[in-house]
DOTORGU-436182 format. One record per residue (C-alpha): x, y, z; residue in one letter. Coordinates in steps of 0.001 Angstrom, whole numbers, plus 500000, padded with zeros to 6 digits. Last residue first. Layout:
// DOTORGU-436182
<nuse east="X" north="Y" up="Z" resn="A"/>
...
This chain:
// DOTORGU-436182
<nuse east="108700" north="111292" up="268594" resn="P"/>
<nuse east="107396" north="114872" up="268622" resn="A"/>
<nuse east="108853" north="117347" up="266160" resn="G"/>
<nuse east="105779" north="119579" up="266467" resn="R"/>
<nuse east="105033" north="119213" up="262733" resn="A"/>
<nuse east="105509" north="115450" up="263027" resn="T"/>
<nuse east="103043" north="115254" up="265882" resn="R"/>
<nuse east="100566" north="117352" up="263871" resn="Q"/>
<nuse east="100896" north="115074" up="260851" resn="A"/>
<nuse east="100450" north="111973" up="263009" resn="E"/>
<nuse east="097276" north="113396" up="264579" resn="A"/>
<nuse east="096007" north="114322" up="261117" resn="E"/>
<nuse east="096575" north="110784" up="259829" resn="A"/>
<nuse east="094783" north="109310" up="262853" resn="R"/>
<nuse east="091871" north="111714" up="262320" resn="L"/>
<nuse east="091660" north="110806" up="258638" resn="D"/>
<nuse east="091582" north="107092" up="259468" resn="L"/>
<nuse east="088893" north="107815" up="262060" resn="L"/>
<nuse east="086736" north="109443" up="259389" resn="L"/>
<nuse east="086858" north="106300" up="257246" resn="R"/>
<nuse east="085831" north="104202" up="260239" resn="E"/>
<nuse east="082941" north="106613" up="260963" resn="A"/>
<nuse east="081362" north="106113" up="257547" resn="V"/>
<nuse east="078128" north="104441" up="258679" resn="R"/>
<nuse east="078010" north="106601" up="261849" resn="E"/>
<nuse east="077691" north="109691" up="259685" resn="E"/>
<nuse east="074371" north="108648" up="258257" resn="H"/>
<nuse east="074090" north="107537" up="254673" resn="V"/>
<nuse east="070542" north="108237" up="253537" resn="A"/>
<nuse east="069024" north="106232" up="250707" resn="V"/>
<nuse east="067173" north="107176" up="247515" resn="G"/>
<nuse east="070040" north="106368" up="245159" resn="H"/>
<nuse east="068980" north="109032" up="242658" resn="S"/>
<nuse east="067988" north="111496" up="245389" resn="A"/>
<nuse east="071408" north="111142" up="247014" resn="I"/>
<nuse east="073138" north="111747" up="243683" resn="A"/>
<nuse east="070896" north="114723" up="242946" resn="R"/>
<nuse east="071660" north="116269" up="246345" resn="D"/>
<nuse east="075394" north="115886" up="245741" resn="L"/>
<nuse east="075550" north="117294" up="242219" resn="G"/>
<nuse east="076238" north="120970" up="242951" resn="A"/>
<nuse east="078871" north="120281" up="245586" resn="D"/>
<nuse east="079818" north="123054" up="248074" resn="W"/>
<nuse east="076400" north="124765" up="247912" resn="P"/>
<nuse east="074580" north="121499" up="248709" resn="A"/>
<nuse east="071151" north="121590" up="247082" resn="P"/>
<nuse east="068042" north="120752" up="249134" resn="T"/>
<nuse east="066703" north="117293" up="249864" resn="L"/>
<nuse east="063470" north="116322" up="251589" resn="R"/>
<nuse east="063977" north="112983" up="253323" resn="G"/>
<nuse east="067020" north="110765" up="252780" resn="P"/>
<nuse east="065139" north="107449" up="252821" resn="P"/>
<nuse east="066121" north="105076" up="255629" resn="P"/>
<nuse east="068959" north="102605" up="255160" resn="A"/>
<nuse east="069451" north="098941" up="254298" resn="T"/>
<nuse east="072190" north="097717" up="251978" resn="H"/>
<nuse east="074825" north="100395" up="252558" resn="V"/>
<nuse east="078252" north="099519" up="251102" resn="R"/>
<nuse east="077614" north="101108" up="247702" resn="E"/>
<nuse east="076170" north="104151" up="249487" resn="A"/>
<nuse east="079554" north="104885" up="251064" resn="A"/>
<nuse east="081386" north="105176" up="247739" resn="E"/>
<nuse east="078491" north="107158" up="246259" resn="L"/>
<nuse east="078470" north="109572" up="249197" resn="Y"/>
<nuse east="082206" north="110211" up="249104" resn="D"/>
<nuse east="082082" north="110672" up="245326" resn="E"/>
<nuse east="079307" north="113240" up="245686" resn="T"/>
<nuse east="081215" north="115274" up="248268" resn="G"/>
<nuse east="081115" north="115469" up="252087" resn="M"/>
<nuse east="084486" north="113902" up="252891" resn="R"/>
<nuse east="085312" north="116975" up="254974" resn="W"/>
<nuse east="083578" north="120115" up="253717" resn="P"/>
<nuse east="085204" north="123420" up="254713" resn="R"/>
<nuse east="084254" north="125429" up="257793" resn="A"/>
<nuse east="083810" north="129199" up="257489" resn="G"/>
<nuse east="081866" north="129342" up="260739" resn="T"/>
<nuse east="078354" north="130551" up="259913" resn="R"/>
<nuse east="078322" north="129595" up="256223" resn="V"/>
<nuse east="079873" north="126207" up="256820" resn="M"/>
<nuse east="077720" north="125295" up="259809" resn="V"/>
<nuse east="074528" north="126253" up="257970" resn="H"/>
<nuse east="075465" north="124375" up="254806" resn="A"/>
<nuse east="076286" north="121299" up="256880" resn="A"/>
<nuse east="073001" north="121503" up="258785" resn="I"/>
<nuse east="071061" north="121728" up="255524" resn="R"/>
<nuse east="072948" north="118811" up="254003" resn="L"/>
<nuse east="072365" north="116721" up="257139" resn="G"/>
<nuse east="068668" north="117568" up="257085" resn="E"/>
<nuse east="068257" north="116170" up="253607" resn="G"/>
<nuse east="070503" north="113157" up="254058" resn="D"/>
<nuse east="074230" north="112418" up="253907" resn="F"/>
<nuse east="074934" north="113034" up="257591" resn="D"/>
<nuse east="077741" north="115304" up="258744" resn="G"/>
<nuse east="081390" north="116186" up="258190" resn="H"/>
<nuse east="083107" north="119524" up="258703" resn="Y"/>
<nuse east="086746" north="120608" up="258402" resn="R"/>
<nuse east="087708" north="123807" up="260232" resn="L"/>
<nuse east="091123" north="125281" up="259450" resn="E"/>
<nuse east="092485" north="126886" up="262601" resn="S"/>
<nuse east="093781" north="130452" up="262318" resn="G"/>
<nuse east="092838" north="131817" up="265744" resn="C"/>
<nuse east="089716" north="133418" up="264187" resn="A"/>
<nuse east="088687" north="129953" up="262982" resn="A"/>
<nuse east="088908" north="128637" up="266543" resn="L"/>
<nuse east="086857" north="131581" up="267757" resn="R"/>
<nuse east="084175" north="131001" up="265119" resn="Q"/>
<nuse east="084075" north="127315" up="266003" resn="L"/>
<nuse east="083594" north="128036" up="269701" resn="L"/>
<nuse east="080875" north="130656" up="269162" resn="A"/>
<nuse east="079028" north="128440" up="266675" resn="V"/>
<nuse east="079053" north="125478" up="269052" resn="A"/>
<nuse east="077947" north="127616" up="272023" resn="A"/>
<nuse east="075257" north="129283" up="269876" resn="N"/>
<nuse east="073609" north="125988" up="269106" resn="G"/>
<nuse east="074514" north="123847" up="266129" resn="P"/>
<nuse east="071761" north="121791" up="264497" resn="W"/>
<nuse east="072772" north="118211" up="265098" resn="G"/>
<nuse east="075191" north="117574" up="267966" resn="S"/>
<nuse east="077827" north="120202" up="266995" resn="V"/>
<nuse east="080733" north="117854" up="267778" resn="C"/>
<nuse east="084283" north="119241" up="267921" resn="V"/>
<nuse east="087509" north="117286" up="267371" resn="L"/>
<nuse east="091081" north="118421" up="268018" resn="P"/>
<nuse east="093460" north="115533" up="267238" resn="P"/>
<nuse east="092809" north="112199" up="268974" resn="C"/>
<nuse east="095956" north="110609" up="270393" resn="G"/>
<nuse east="094808" north="110842" up="274001" resn="T"/>
<nuse east="091963" north="108447" up="273228" resn="G"/>
<nuse east="092100" north="107260" up="269637" resn="L"/>
<nuse east="089661" north="104336" up="269519" resn="R"/>
<nuse east="087374" north="105051" up="272466" resn="R"/>
<nuse east="087419" north="108844" up="272088" resn="Q"/>
<nuse east="086956" north="108617" up="268322" resn="A"/>
<nuse east="083944" north="106338" up="268880" resn="L"/>
<nuse east="082429" north="108867" up="271293" resn="A"/>
<nuse east="082983" north="111662" up="268754" resn="L"/>
<nuse east="081132" north="109598" up="266146" resn="V"/>
<nuse east="078301" north="108873" up="268582" resn="S"/>
<nuse east="077975" north="112610" up="269308" resn="P"/>
<nuse east="076816" north="113261" up="265712" resn="N"/>
<nuse east="077509" north="116274" up="263493" resn="E"/>
<nuse east="081275" north="116187" up="263236" resn="V"/>
<nuse east="083955" north="118896" up="263230" resn="V"/>
<nuse east="087675" north="118482" up="262604" resn="H"/>
<nuse east="090079" north="121174" up="263799" resn="V"/>
<nuse east="093216" north="121822" up="261748" resn="V"/>
<nuse east="096227" north="124080" up="262385" resn="P"/>
<nuse east="095801" north="123794" up="266165" resn="S"/>
<nuse east="097092" north="127017" up="267732" resn="R"/>
<nuse east="094142" north="127655" up="270047" resn="C"/>
<nuse east="093598" north="130825" up="272041" resn="V"/>
<nuse east="090361" north="131037" up="274047" resn="L"/>
<nuse east="089590" north="134352" up="275690" resn="E"/>
<nuse east="087663" north="134203" up="278928" resn="E"/>
<nuse east="084222" north="134097" up="280525" resn="A"/>
<nuse east="082152" north="134049" up="277333" resn="D"/>
<nuse east="083338" north="130550" up="276430" resn="L"/>
<nuse east="082458" north="129316" up="279911" resn="Q"/>
<nuse east="078968" north="130841" up="279689" resn="D"/>
<nuse east="078474" north="129286" up="276268" resn="L"/>
<nuse east="079040" north="125897" up="277842" resn="T"/>
<nuse east="081816" north="123411" up="277103" resn="V"/>
<nuse east="081127" north="119679" up="277363" resn="S"/>
<nuse east="084310" north="117604" up="277709" resn="V"/>
<nuse east="085600" north="114534" up="275901" resn="A"/>
<nuse east="088215" north="112292" up="277450" resn="R"/>
<nuse east="091699" north="111261" up="276333" resn="G"/>
<nuse east="093200" north="112150" up="279721" resn="A"/>
<nuse east="095584" north="114641" up="278110" resn="E"/>
<nuse east="092599" north="116139" up="276303" resn="A"/>
<nuse east="090695" north="116338" up="279606" resn="W"/>
<nuse east="093495" north="118270" up="281287" resn="T"/>
<nuse east="094064" north="120482" up="278239" resn="R"/>
<nuse east="090385" north="121458" up="278095" resn="L"/>
<nuse east="090278" north="122170" up="281827" resn="T"/>
<nuse east="093388" north="124362" up="281712" resn="S"/>
<nuse east="092070" north="126284" up="278725" resn="P"/>
<nuse east="088716" north="126812" up="280549" resn="L"/>
<nuse east="090114" north="127762" up="283973" resn="P"/>
<nuse east="092612" north="130326" up="282679" resn="G"/>
<nuse east="096319" north="129621" up="282137" resn="A"/>
<nuse east="096524" north="130115" up="278395" resn="G"/>
<nuse east="097042" north="127924" up="275329" resn="G"/>
<nuse east="094423" north="125660" up="273835" resn="P"/>
<nuse east="094667" north="121862" up="273814" resn="R"/>
<nuse east="091568" north="120430" up="272123" resn="L"/>
<nuse east="091530" north="116625" up="272054" resn="G"/>
<nuse east="087762" north="116205" up="272361" resn="L"/>
<nuse east="085046" north="118859" up="272522" resn="V"/>
<nuse east="081265" north="118641" up="272918" resn="L"/>
<nuse east="079274" north="121900" up="272692" resn="V"/>
<nuse east="076964" north="123611" up="275170" resn="N"/>
<nuse east="073929" north="125877" up="275490" resn="S"/>
<nuse east="072331" north="125309" up="278896" resn="S"/>
<nuse east="074577" north="127686" up="280843" resn="H"/>
<nuse east="074280" north="130677" up="278491" resn="A"/>
<nuse east="070470" north="130447" up="278669" resn="D"/>
<nuse east="069208" north="131439" up="275234" resn="C"/>
<nuse east="067097" north="134522" up="274571" resn="D"/>
<nuse east="068055" north="134063" up="270916" resn="V"/>
<nuse east="070444" north="131202" up="270185" resn="G"/>
<nuse east="068941" north="129788" up="267016" resn="F"/>
<nuse east="066984" north="127039" up="268745" resn="A"/>
<nuse east="065782" north="129697" up="271197" resn="G"/>
<nuse east="064122" north="131698" up="268424" resn="W"/>
<nuse east="062367" north="128509" up="267306" resn="L"/>
<nuse east="061243" north="127632" up="270819" resn="D"/>
<nuse east="059966" north="131152" up="271469" resn="R"/>
<nuse east="057932" north="131056" up="268240" resn="R"/>
<nuse east="056544" north="127626" up="269101" resn="E"/>
<nuse east="055493" north="128909" up="272521" resn="Q"/>
<nuse east="053811" north="132000" up="271059" resn="A"/>
<nuse east="051733" north="130092" up="268533" resn="N"/>
<nuse east="051784" north="128930" up="264917" resn="E"/>
<nuse east="055477" north="128406" up="264219" resn="P"/>
<nuse east="056318" north="127836" up="260529" resn="A"/>
<nuse east="056366" north="124167" up="259570" resn="P"/>
<nuse east="059819" north="122541" up="259602" resn="E"/>
<nuse east="062424" north="122065" up="256884" resn="A"/>
<nuse east="065120" north="123307" up="259296" resn="R"/>
<nuse east="066217" north="126162" up="257045" resn="L"/>
<nuse east="062592" north="126719" up="256029" resn="A"/>
<nuse east="061609" north="127235" up="259672" resn="S"/>
<nuse east="064346" north="129855" up="260005" resn="L"/>
<nuse east="062990" north="131614" up="256910" resn="A"/>
<nuse east="059442" north="131523" up="258313" resn="R"/>
<nuse east="060725" north="132972" up="261564" resn="L"/>
<nuse east="062551" north="135801" up="259781" resn="V"/>
<nuse east="059604" north="136781" up="257581" resn="A"/>
<nuse east="057159" north="136689" up="260493" resn="R"/>
<nuse east="059451" north="138902" up="262566" resn="S"/>
<nuse east="059780" north="141384" up="259694" resn="L"/>
<nuse east="056006" north="141572" up="259253" resn="P"/>
<nuse east="055672" north="142741" up="262878" resn="R"/>
<nuse east="053039" north="141213" up="265168" resn="D"/>
<nuse east="055524" north="138850" up="266859" resn="Q"/>
<nuse east="057873" north="141632" up="267883" resn="D"/>
<nuse east="061025" north="141755" up="265766" resn="L"/>
<nuse east="061234" north="145545" up="265390" resn="G"/>
<nuse east="060229" north="146089" up="269024" resn="H"/>
<nuse east="063754" north="147048" up="270146" resn="P"/>
<nuse east="063882" north="149452" up="267159" resn="D"/>
<nuse east="067149" north="150291" up="265392" resn="G"/>
<nuse east="066373" north="147542" up="262890" resn="T"/>
<nuse east="069006" north="144813" up="263207" resn="A"/>
<nuse east="070756" north="145925" up="266415" resn="E"/>
<nuse east="067533" north="146958" up="268130" resn="A"/>
<nuse east="065845" north="143718" up="267072" resn="A"/>
<nuse east="068729" north="141594" up="268392" resn="L"/>
<nuse east="068578" north="143438" up="271714" resn="D"/>
<nuse east="064791" north="143049" up="271838" resn="P"/>
<nuse east="065193" north="139268" up="271228" resn="L"/>
<nuse east="067444" north="138721" up="274222" resn="P"/>
<nuse east="071142" north="137986" up="273589" resn="R"/>
<nuse east="072458" north="134419" up="273541" resn="G"/>
<nuse east="076117" north="135375" up="273012" resn="D"/>
<nuse east="077199" north="133747" up="269749" resn="P"/>
<nuse east="073793" north="134373" up="268182" resn="L"/>
<nuse east="072618" north="131497" up="266023" resn="P"/>
<nuse east="072019" north="133339" up="263818" resn="L"/>
<nuse east="073607" north="136374" up="262135" resn="S"/>
<nuse east="072755" north="135234" up="258608" resn="A"/>
<nuse east="069072" north="134944" up="259545" resn="V"/>
<nuse east="069088" north="138568" up="260744" resn="V"/>
<nuse east="070693" north="139671" up="257468" resn="N"/>
<nuse east="068056" north="137672" up="255611" resn="L"/>
<nuse east="065251" north="139480" up="257434" resn="A"/>
<nuse east="066857" north="142874" up="256795" resn="T"/>
<nuse east="067066" north="142119" up="253075" resn="D"/>
<nuse east="063470" north="140916" up="253097" resn="L"/>
<nuse east="062253" north="144131" up="254755" resn="R"/>
<nuse east="064217" north="146386" up="252392" resn="E"/>
<nuse east="062970" north="144440" up="249373" resn="R"/>
<nuse east="059368" north="144675" up="250571" resn="L"/>
<nuse east="059635" north="148464" up="250966" resn="G"/>
<nuse east="061094" north="148864" up="247473" resn="R"/>
<nuse east="058672" north="146520" up="245748" resn="S"/>
<nuse east="055503" north="148457" up="246462" resn="G"/>
<nuse east="053300" north="149628" up="249329" resn="S"/>
<nuse east="050421" north="147749" up="247705" resn="S"/>
<nuse east="052047" north="144488" up="248729" resn="P"/>
<nuse east="054140" north="142419" up="246277" resn="V"/>
<nuse east="053121" north="138821" up="245732" resn="G"/>
<nuse east="052276" north="136067" up="248188" resn="E"/>
<nuse east="053636" north="133430" up="245821" resn="S"/>
<nuse east="056981" north="135235" up="245809" resn="R"/>
<nuse east="057359" north="134939" up="249574" resn="V"/>
<nuse east="056593" north="131220" up="249400" resn="Q"/>
<nuse east="059040" north="130753" up="246530" resn="E"/>
<nuse east="061783" north="132512" up="248496" resn="V"/>
<nuse east="061015" north="130375" up="251558" resn="W"/>
<nuse east="061470" north="127262" up="249440" resn="G"/>
<nuse east="064771" north="128696" up="248215" resn="L"/>
<nuse east="065896" north="129054" up="251838" resn="L"/>
<nuse east="067133" north="125449" up="251917" resn="A"/>
<nuse east="069679" north="126738" up="249391" resn="P"/>
<nuse east="071880" north="128015" up="252249" resn="Q"/>
<nuse east="074821" north="129959" up="250782" resn="A"/>
<nuse east="072771" north="130933" up="247732" resn="T"/>
<nuse east="070034" north="132263" up="250000" resn="V"/>
<nuse east="072366" north="134300" up="252234" resn="V"/>
<nuse east="074169" north="135668" up="249169" resn="P"/>
<nuse east="070884" north="136889" up="247608" resn="H"/>
<nuse east="070443" north="135285" up="244183" resn="S"/>
<nuse east="066796" north="134277" up="244644" resn="G"/>
<nuse east="065994" north="137594" up="246303" resn="L"/>
<nuse east="067602" north="139701" up="243572" resn="W"/>
<nuse east="065800" north="137800" up="240820" resn="T"/>
<nuse east="062528" north="138114" up="242739" resn="W"/>
<nuse east="062967" north="141883" up="243146" resn="L"/>
<nuse east="064039" north="142386" up="239527" resn="A"/>
<nuse east="060864" north="140578" up="238446" resn="E"/>
<nuse east="058809" north="142869" up="240656" resn="R"/>
<nuse east="060504" north="146006" up="239374" resn="E"/>
<nuse east="059987" north="144909" up="235771" resn="G"/>
<nuse east="056303" north="144222" up="236413" resn="A"/>
<nuse east="055969" north="147705" up="237950" resn="V"/>
<nuse east="057647" north="149303" up="234937" resn="R"/>
<nuse east="055543" north="147305" up="232481" resn="A"/>
<nuse east="052396" north="148327" up="234336" resn="Q"/>
<nuse east="053497" north="151957" up="234232" resn="E"/>
<nuse east="054242" north="151734" up="230510" resn="A"/>
<nuse east="050820" north="150230" up="229871" resn="A"/>
<nuse east="049179" north="152783" up="232136" resn="R"/>
<nuse east="050652" north="155754" up="230304" resn="D"/>
<nuse east="049360" north="158775" up="232196" resn="T"/>
<nuse east="047442" north="161861" up="231078" resn="L"/>
<nuse east="047487" north="164959" up="233247" resn="P"/>
<nuse east="044156" north="166046" up="234776" resn="G"/>
<nuse east="040411" north="165905" up="234201" resn="V"/>
<nuse east="039466" north="169341" up="232753" resn="V"/>
<nuse east="042799" north="170643" up="231506" resn="T"/>
<nuse east="044342" north="167299" up="230532" resn="E"/>
<nuse east="041016" north="166272" up="228986" resn="V"/>
<nuse east="040758" north="169466" up="226911" resn="V"/>
<nuse east="044321" north="169443" up="225614" resn="T"/>
<nuse east="044134" north="165804" up="224563" resn="R"/>
<nuse east="040750" north="166297" up="222849" resn="A"/>
<nuse east="041812" north="169244" up="220691" resn="D"/>
<nuse east="041748" north="173070" up="220786" resn="T"/>
<nuse east="040935" north="176145" up="218710" resn="G"/>
<nuse east="037153" north="176119" up="219254" resn="S"/>
<nuse east="036477" north="174919" up="215682" resn="L"/>
<nuse east="039266" north="172408" up="216249" resn="A"/>
<nuse east="037072" north="170850" up="218939" resn="L"/>
<nuse east="034658" north="169487" up="216324" resn="A"/>
<nuse east="037498" north="168039" up="214235" resn="A"/>
<nuse east="039092" north="166586" up="217349" resn="D"/>
<nuse east="035798" north="164835" up="218231" resn="L"/>
<nuse east="035494" north="163550" up="214667" resn="R"/>
<nuse east="038995" north="162067" up="214822" resn="D"/>
<nuse east="038252" north="160673" up="218270" resn="L"/>
<nuse east="035255" north="158659" up="217150" resn="R"/>
<nuse east="032490" north="158797" up="219769" resn="V"/>
<nuse east="030415" north="155818" up="220856" resn="T"/>
<nuse east="027290" north="156625" up="222851" resn="A"/>
<nuse east="025312" north="155028" up="225668" resn="R"/>
<nuse east="022428" north="156757" up="227509" resn="P"/>
<nuse east="020801" north="157848" up="224207" resn="G"/>
<nuse east="022511" north="159577" up="221298" resn="P"/>
<nuse east="020315" north="162715" up="221214" resn="Y"/>
<nuse east="019338" north="163683" up="217737" resn="T"/>
<nuse east="020673" north="165999" up="215009" resn="A"/>
<nuse east="024273" north="165499" up="216015" resn="W"/>
<nuse east="026513" north="168522" up="215734" resn="G"/>
<nuse east="029393" north="167027" up="217756" resn="L"/>
<nuse east="029336" north="169530" up="220617" resn="L"/>
<nuse east="025547" north="170018" up="220561" resn="D"/>
<nuse east="024905" north="166238" up="220603" resn="A"/>
<nuse east="027334" north="165786" up="223484" resn="L"/>
<nuse east="025761" north="168610" up="225511" resn="A"/>
<nuse east="022245" north="167230" up="224939" resn="E"/>
<nuse east="023219" north="163688" up="225870" resn="Q"/>
<nuse east="024967" north="164959" up="229016" resn="A"/>
<nuse east="021901" north="166964" up="230072" resn="A"/>
<nuse east="019593" north="164007" up="229417" resn="D"/>
<nuse east="021680" north="161568" up="231451" resn="D"/>
<nuse east="024546" north="159592" up="229960" resn="L"/>
<nuse east="025176" north="156252" up="231679" resn="R"/>
<nuse east="027867" north="155228" up="229222" resn="Q"/>
<nuse east="030523" north="156823" up="227021" resn="V"/>
<nuse east="032308" north="154659" up="224477" resn="T"/>
<nuse east="035600" north="155872" up="223039" resn="V"/>
<nuse east="037001" north="155758" up="219541" resn="S"/>
<nuse east="040222" north="155354" up="217569" resn="R"/>
<nuse east="042732" north="154840" up="220385" resn="V"/>
<nuse east="046240" north="153388" up="220002" resn="A"/>
<nuse east="047462" north="151930" up="223282" resn="R"/>
<nuse east="049113" north="153529" up="226323" resn="G"/>
<nuse east="045887" north="153214" up="228290" resn="S"/>
<nuse east="045976" north="156865" up="229351" resn="S"/>
<nuse east="044271" north="157966" up="226125" resn="L"/>
<nuse east="041404" north="155586" up="226897" resn="R"/>
<nuse east="040867" north="156816" up="230468" resn="D"/>
<nuse east="041115" north="160498" up="229484" resn="H"/>
<nuse east="038577" north="159971" up="226684" resn="V"/>
<nuse east="036114" north="158350" up="229093" resn="A"/>
<nuse east="036679" north="161099" up="231641" resn="R"/>
<nuse east="036203" north="163784" up="229005" resn="W"/>
<nuse east="032912" north="162278" up="227813" resn="L"/>
<nuse east="031473" north="161787" up="231285" resn="P"/>
<nuse east="032552" north="165395" up="232147" resn="L"/>
<nuse east="030560" north="166935" up="229296" resn="L"/>
<nuse east="027483" north="167791" up="231396" resn="A"/>
<nuse east="029686" north="169278" up="234078" resn="D"/>
<nuse east="030694" north="172120" up="231747" resn="D"/>
<nuse east="034419" north="172338" up="231068" resn="A"/>
<nuse east="033843" north="172660" up="227313" resn="L"/>
<nuse east="031725" north="175762" up="227945" resn="H"/>
<nuse east="034776" north="177553" up="229353" resn="G"/>
<nuse east="036746" north="177472" up="226110" resn="P"/>
<nuse east="040102" north="175729" up="226537" resn="V"/>
<nuse east="043192" north="177896" up="225972" resn="G"/>
<nuse east="044782" north="176974" up="229262" resn="D"/>
<nuse east="043853" north="180271" up="230981" resn="A"/>
<nuse east="040228" north="179633" up="230099" resn="S"/>
<nuse east="038427" north="181187" up="227132" resn="M"/>
């Protein structure tokens, strides 16, 4: 008798095929009435026949009823469960384990789809579906969740306001300067997410990867990243505030670089700063309003780190940022990105604004691939229904009326004549 109460002859190698088959069936988590044992050699057939009291050998394949097996083992003071756990190992519940793993995976996808970075920029939902289609790696849900959470936190930090090198970003995000190297799964996840934001194919070579990182302010030249400004009159005596005031008083726009923004603090007391997507709208405001234009910033499409840095600093000074862009697929994605990175509010960017403008548009290009607008749940559906884009230039006159009204409100607030 063994220490576990199982007679030694039951642990004979000849009976191992039987015990393994029983162990496998009992671990299934389902009711078991019989097991089938295959590839029995002569020694195994003899041992099985002796155990169950069969008059003849069963052949290389035998089916054994568990109730009869337990009855035979009862003569030795044991049962099938005790024997297989002693000889083969502890039983598991595969059905319960599969249910647990399935539950973890579903919880992972629910978490990912409702992640704040995804809900703030619904263009990432396509990336979520791509990640889900690839499934969970053998390492399990927990490791994948940690990697995806880190990837989304990196996405949320871009574009960088200071143009740091990629190793610096990696060290900050992961603690490892090589954490975003091109061969790392995290780097691939981040780049694919950034591609999804811009509705572009994922980069396929080193140059495309560098270009995409650069578009989001990583390893960016602080002199080449710039933002257009009109009518901004910040306080302070430094070179940048003085330059901005000089050009505002002249009614001219000025291009501000990231290097200039980094050189000194910018303090602006403007209660409202309007933001547009297209330089042509800013140019029209300059021609029509000149020195009377209230603070106006142009991000020129997808905002670079200079634009984000300026808008974040204006918001930190207490300015309310109001953003307007194109009514098309890319315009909605840019707007969502600007709003989530700077705290800007939509400016005439709702469904009613689009429908009013679309009524006056007779010829226009299609809107391209649309993604939901977090600030207006029905906007993308309205654009899809009409099937036409309304670019910012088509509503510029309406925007100018708002700018004139804001200029008058600010003059009144200052007590100016």
